[in-house]
BAVO-204978 format. One line per 2 residues: number of its first residue (from 0); their letters; for each residue x, y, z of C-alpha. Coordinates in pm, 1 decimal. Layout:
<atoms>
NUM	A	X,Y,Z ~ ...
</atoms>
This chain:
<atoms>
0	MS	-3887.5,-20204.9,2565.2 ~ -4170.3,-20069.8,2351.2
2	TA	-4413.5,-20300.3,2533.8 ~ -4297.5,-20171.8,2871.2
4	LS	-4331.1,-19809.7,2758.3 ~ -4677.7,-19884.9,2623.8
6	LI	-4782.4,-20032.8,2959.4 ~ -4640.9,-19733.8,3147.0
8	ET	-4827.1,-19494.6,2917.7 ~ -5148.6,-19693.1,2973.8
10	VF	-5106.2,-19671.1,3351.4 ~ -5051.7,-19295.4,3344.1
12	RE	-5329.3,-19232.8,3092.0 ~ -5586.9,-19427.5,3290.5
14	GF	-5449.0,-19287.4,3614.7 ~ -5502.3,-18930.4,3494.6
16	IY	-5855.7,-19011.5,3378.2 ~ -5960.9,-19182.4,3699.9
18	SL	-5787.7,-18913.3,3904.4 ~ -6068.2,-18678.9,3797.1
20	MA	-6308.2,-18904.4,3985.9 ~ -6060.3,-18942.0,4274.0
22	MG	-6046.1,-18565.0,4316.9 ~ -6425.4,-18559.2,4328.8
24	VL	-6431.8,-18828.7,4597.0 ~ -6162.1,-18635.1,4781.1
26	IT	-6419.5,-18356.4,4817.3 ~ -6700.7,-18581.2,4940.7
28	YK	-6513.4,-18844.3,5140.2 ~ -6208.7,-18665.5,5280.2
30	IL	-6336.6,-18309.8,5313.5 ~ -6710.0,-18355.0,5376.8
32	DF	-6676.1,-18697.8,5543.9 ~ -6970.2,-18813.5,5329.2
34	PD	-6965.5,-19175.1,5197.7 ~ -7112.9,-19094.1,4857.1
36	LS	-7219.3,-19412.8,4677.7 ~ -7388.3,-19218.6,4397.7
38	VD	-7044.7,-19216.2,4229.4 ~ -7129.8,-19555.3,4078.9
40	GT	-7419.7,-19387.5,3899.9 ~ -7272.7,-19051.6,3803.2
42	FP	-6963.2,-19203.6,3640.2 ~ -7162.2,-19380.9,3364.5
44	LG	-7398.3,-19080.8,3355.4 ~ -7110.9,-18867.2,3229.6
46	AC	-7030.7,-19127.7,2965.3 ~ -7391.7,-19163.7,2849.5
48	VT	-7456.1,-18789.1,2830.3 ~ -7135.1,-18745.9,2631.7
50	AA	-7223.0,-19026.3,2389.9 ~ -7570.2,-18884.9,2328.6
52	LI	-7437.5,-18530.7,2272.5 ~ -7152.0,-18628.6,2042.1
54	TA	-7389.8,-18843.3,1838.5 ~ -7615.9,-18537.5,1808.9
56	GV	-7323.5,-18334.1,1671.6 ~ -7231.6,-18136.8,1984.9
58	NP	-6870.0,-18026.3,2024.7 ~ -6692.3,-18293.0,2237.6
60	WL	-6539.1,-18034.2,2473.7 ~ -6881.3,-17884.0,2531.1
62	AC	-7011.9,-18237.2,2584.5 ~ -6758.4,-18278.3,2866.9
64	LI	-6887.5,-17962.9,3034.5 ~ -7252.1,-18063.6,3001.3
66	AA	-7171.4,-18411.8,3134.7 ~ -7006.0,-18252.3,3438.7
68	LA	-7315.8,-18036.5,3494.4 ~ -7534.7,-18347.4,3472.6
70	GA	-7316.5,-18509.3,3738.4 ~ -7345.0,-18198.1,3953.8
72	AM	-7724.0,-18216.4,3927.9 ~ -7719.9,-18580.7,4034.2
74	GS	-7488.4,-18501.5,4326.3 ~ -7721.4,-18219.5,4431.3
76	IT	-8009.3,-18466.9,4444.6 ~ -7804.1,-18687.1,4677.1
78	GI	-7744.9,-18386.5,4899.1 ~ -8110.0,-18281.6,4896.6
80	LH	-8223.5,-18631.8,4992.6 ~ -7984.1,-18626.9,5286.0
82	VK	-8009.6,-18265.6,5400.1 ~ -8368.1,-18171.7,5322.5
84	LG	-8544.7,-18507.9,5358.7 ~ -8334.3,-18647.6,5641.2
86	IT	-8233.9,-18968.5,5462.9 ~ -7903.1,-19116.0,5579.1
88	DL	-7593.1,-19043.9,5372.6 ~ -7542.2,-19404.9,5262.5
90	LS	-7905.2,-19455.4,5165.9 ~ -7916.1,-19123.8,4978.8
92	GI	-7624.5,-19235.9,4764.1 ~ -7778.7,-19577.5,4702.8
94	LV	-8109.6,-19423.1,4596.6 ~ -7942.1,-19188.8,4348.5
96	MT	-7712.0,-19464.6,4219.9 ~ -8013.4,-19688.4,4157.9
98	AA	-8212.6,-19413.0,3987.1 ~ -7912.3,-19316.6,3773.4
100	WS	-7909.7,-19660.9,3611.6 ~ -8255.9,-19600.0,3464.1
102	VN	-8167.2,-19241.4,3372.2 ~ -7861.3,-19364.5,3184.3
104	LI	-8068.0,-19624.0,3003.2 ~ -8314.7,-19354.5,2896.4
106	IT	-8032.1,-19133.9,2769.3 ~ -7886.6,-19415.3,2559.0
108	GG	-8227.1,-19503.5,2413.6 ~ -8244.2,-19837.2,2591.5
110	KA	-7897.3,-19951.5,2481.7 ~ -7666.2,-20103.9,2739.7
112	IF	-7368.3,-19992.8,2528.0 ~ -7402.2,-19674.8,2321.0
114	QF	-7132.1,-19658.8,2052.7 ~ -7016.8,-19346.9,1868.7
116	FK	-6724.7,-19466.5,1658.9 ~ -6551.2,-19239.2,1405.3
118	LP	-6706.0,-18921.2,1545.7 ~ -6516.6,-18616.5,1677.5
120	TI	-6383.4,-18653.6,2032.0 ~ -6147.1,-18451.9,2248.7
122	YN	-5870.2,-18686.3,2129.2 ~ -5905.8,-18637.8,1754.1
124	SG	-6041.9,-18285.3,1712.9 ~ -5973.0,-17932.7,1832.3
126	PA	-5636.6,-17882.6,2008.8 ~ -5552.1,-18255.3,1985.6
128	AA	-5578.5,-18250.1,1607.1 ~ -5330.6,-17962.0,1592.6
130	LP	-5055.2,-18156.7,1768.4 ~ -4743.0,-18230.2,1562.1
132	EP	-4704.0,-18587.3,1439.5 ~ -4459.9,-18708.7,1713.4
134	LY	-4695.4,-18583.4,1986.9 ~ -5017.7,-18687.3,1811.2
136	AH	-4931.4,-19052.2,1871.6 ~ -4941.6,-18976.6,2245.7
138	RQ	-5241.2,-18745.3,2231.8 ~ -5453.8,-18952.2,2470.4
140	IL	-5215.5,-18927.8,2764.4 ~ -5145.1,-18559.9,2688.3
142	VA	-5514.2,-18466.0,2680.3 ~ -5588.6,-18669.4,2994.5
144	FL	-5295.4,-18505.6,3175.5 ~ -5401.7,-18153.0,3075.6
146	IA	-5760.2,-18210.9,3189.3 ~ -5641.7,-18353.9,3521.8
148	LV	-5403.8,-18059.4,3568.3 ~ -5669.4,-17798.9,3489.5
150	LK	-5921.1,-17962.9,3724.0 ~ -5659.4,-17984.6,4000.5
152	LL	-5573.6,-17615.0,3966.5 ~ -5941.0,-17517.6,3964.0
154	LD	-6014.8,-17722.1,4277.1 ~ -5706.8,-17585.2,4454.7
156	AY	-5814.4,-17231.0,4371.2 ~ -6173.8,-17297.2,4480.5
158	LN	-6073.8,-17452.9,4813.8 ~ -5889.4,-17132.1,4898.6
160	TK	-6196.1,-16915.3,4837.8 ~ -6447.9,-16827.4,5109.7
162	SG	-6689.6,-17090.3,4976.1 ~ -6411.7,-17350.4,4967.6
164	LL	-6305.8,-17272.2,5323.4 ~ -6666.9,-17313.3,5435.7
166	LR	-6675.2,-17648.1,5258.1 ~ -6364.8,-17762.5,5443.3
168	AD	-6503.2,-17634.0,5772.2 ~ -6834.7,-17812.2,5717.2
170	GD	-6660.6,-18149.0,5707.8 ~ -6474.2,-18079.5,6032.6
172	NS	-6733.5,-17889.4,6233.1 ~ -7073.7,-17800.0,6089.7
174	CF	-7156.0,-17600.2,6404.3 ~ -6872.7,-17363.1,6316.0
176	VT	-7031.2,-17303.0,5974.8 ~ -7361.5,-17227.2,6148.0
178	SL	-7187.9,-16980.7,6378.3 ~ -7071.5,-16795.7,6065.3
180	AH	-7436.9,-16751.1,5962.8 ~ -7416.8,-17006.4,5682.0
182	DP	-7631.2,-17314.3,5626.6 ~ -7411.0,-17626.6,5658.5
184	GS	-7669.4,-17825.9,5463.5 ~ -7638.5,-17601.8,5159.7
186	VK	-7260.8,-17622.2,5181.7 ~ -7283.1,-18002.2,5186.1
188	IL	-7510.4,-18005.2,4881.1 ~ -7261.6,-17783.6,4697.5
190	GL	-6976.0,-18017.3,4788.6 ~ -7165.4,-18320.7,4663.2
192	AI	-7244.9,-18136.9,4340.5 ~ -6875.5,-18056.3,4284.8
194	GN	-6765.0,-18409.7,4368.3 ~ -7011.0,-18573.2,4132.0
196	AC	-6934.5,-18321.6,3857.8 ~ -6573.1,-18441.5,3871.0
198	TA	-6690.2,-18803.1,3859.5 ~ -6913.3,-18745.4,3558.2
200	LS	-6629.0,-18561.5,3384.2 ~ -6409.7,-18867.8,3440.4
202	GS	-6674.8,-19087.6,3279.0 ~ -6701.4,-18848.0,2986.9
204	VL	-6326.4,-18842.6,2923.5 ~ -6300.7,-19222.1,2944.9
206	AQ	-6595.6,-19276.3,2711.9 ~ -6429.7,-19064.9,2442.8
208	IS	-6125.2,-19293.4,2444.5 ~ -6328.5,-19612.0,2400.5
210	EN	-6584.1,-19429.2,2180.7 ~ -6873.4,-19592.9,2361.5
212	AD	-7074.3,-19551.1,2679.8 ~ -7152.2,-19853.0,2896.7
214	IN	-7431.8,-19806.5,3152.3 ~ -7267.3,-20072.7,3369.7
216	AG	-6927.5,-19899.0,3372.3 ~ -6990.2,-19751.4,3715.5
218	KG	-6973.4,-20078.4,3906.7 ~ -6689.1,-20060.9,4154.3
220	MV	-6599.0,-19699.5,4073.0 ~ -6650.1,-19584.8,4432.3
222	VM	-6405.2,-19853.3,4546.9 ~ -6151.1,-19741.7,4287.8
224	AL	-6187.6,-19375.4,4378.3 ~ -6168.3,-19437.2,4753.1
226	SS	-5862.4,-19657.0,4706.3 ~ -5692.8,-19385.8,4500.8
228	VI	-5763.8,-19119.7,4762.6 ~ -5660.2,-19334.4,5058.8
230	IG	-5344.8,-19462.6,4886.8 ~ -5248.0,-19113.6,4773.5
232	TG	-5304.2,-18946.3,5109.2 ~ -5147.0,-19239.2,5294.1
234	VF	-4828.6,-19253.9,5087.9 ~ -4767.8,-18882.2,5034.3
236	HR	-4912.8,-18720.4,5348.6 ~ -4564.5,-18654.2,5489.9
238	IR	-4473.4,-18437.5,5190.6 ~ -4595.4,-18106.8,5328.0
240	FM	-4584.1,-17905.6,5008.1 ~ -4800.7,-18158.6,4820.3
242	KA	-5167.3,-18063.6,4802.4 ~ -5445.4,-18316.0,4859.4
244	TT	-5552.9,-18297.6,4495.9 ~ -5202.0,-18392.4,4384.8
246	MA	-5208.7,-18683.0,4628.9 ~ -5535.7,-18801.3,4474.1
248	IC	-5381.8,-18792.0,4124.9 ~ -5072.8,-18982.7,4238.0
250	GA	-5291.6,-19229.3,4425.7 ~ -5495.3,-19301.5,4112.5
252	IL	-5176.6,-19366.3,3914.8 ~ -5040.0,-19599.3,4184.8
254	YK	-5372.0,-19781.4,4202.1 ~ -5383.3,-19838.0,3826.0
256	AC	-5019.7,-19950.2,3837.8 ~ -5108.9,-20216.6,4096.0
258	LQ	-5391.1,-20346.8,3877.2 ~ -5170.5,-20345.6,3566.9
260	IA	-4892.6,-20534.5,3745.5 ~ -5142.5,-20795.3,3864.1
262	LQ	-5268.2,-20844.7,3507.2 ~ -4912.9,-20877.4,3375.9
264	LG	-4843.7,-21143.2,3639.4 ~ -5127.9,-21348.8,3498.3
266	LP	-5423.9,-21256.9,3718.8 ~ -5747.8,-21334.7,3528.9
268	AS	-5950.2,-21024.3,3444.2 ~ -6249.6,-21175.8,3623.5
270	YL	-6057.0,-21136.1,3952.7 ~ -6006.1,-20761.9,3914.5
272	KL	-6304.6,-20662.5,4129.3 ~ -6173.5,-20888.4,4407.0
274	LM	-5831.1,-20728.6,4377.0 ~ -5989.7,-20382.0,4388.5
276	AI	-6164.1,-20471.4,4715.9 ~ -5842.5,-20615.3,4860.3
278	LL	-5643.9,-20304.6,4766.3 ~ -5902.2,-20079.7,4933.0
280	TL	-5896.6,-20295.7,5246.1 ~ -5517.8,-20284.6,5262.8
282	AI	-5518.2,-19907.9,5206.7 ~ -5766.2,-19849.5,5491.0
284	VS	-5585.0,-20083.6,5730.6 ~ -5243.0,-19935.0,5652.7
286	QK	-5380.5,-19584.3,5702.2 ~ -5517.5,-19679.4,6045.2
288	IG	-5187.7,-19841.1,6141.1 ~ -5004.3,-19529.2,6025.4
290	KK	-5227.5,-19307.9,6239.5 ~ -5172.0,-19526.9,6546.6
292	GG	-4797.3,-19521.8,6485.0 ~ -4808.1,-19144.9,6453.7
294	LE	-4990.6,-19116.7,6785.7 ~ -4746.8,-19350.1,6956.0
296	NA	-4448.1,-19157.7,6822.4 ~ -4593.4,-18820.8,6912.1
</atoms>
């Protein structure tokens, strides 16, 4: 029983962490309709920035914020390449993702894996350290849940502001944004900045659990995030009171549960990337089938 509870806690903990990235991709992919491949670069960027800052003695919570700002800067570059220089959305993301690999290597001082063991993190200092003994043993899932909840509430609040409504309108009809005397390009850049800030924050939070930053950790992250968003919106779209950000969180948890079940059934770890691709394919196909069924039943 303890093993089962441990596996369930692992699924939820990792689900909450990766849901930060899923909520960011929700902004770029679902709202802006922008296939942002720079996610594979900004995820390890958040981890590397965090590792460098914590090693330098910076407060780990502040390191999370700075990592998110670094991700926002990288997302802005993706937007500028696309909007200002006319480079296609896919190529803009690929260019930034490629450049981010070298940036991450520079940040880590040329190390592929930057370790910061036995240093303060968000899991062993500050509010986490003040938890009573029974809760301290579960501090990782509690901290991950609180961060995911705060980010969800912030995004929900933002999307209901004038700027957030413009962001949502830009993904549906950029001409409408223009008619409101706003630049749709600037709105898109802002959306990409927000999305990649969430992704970098996810990398920062994950790095502080493992106490190391891996510059190759971003491989396949865009697939994971897209799968989480598509699964979440596909499974829970009929629940009208559930917001899209909540769907992204639930989708990330379901996605991690699928991977964990596959590992428990004996799937070699080397097959995980293949399974990730299969899950994304199934999610996309099932979503298309669901839409066709909805049209036929309408």
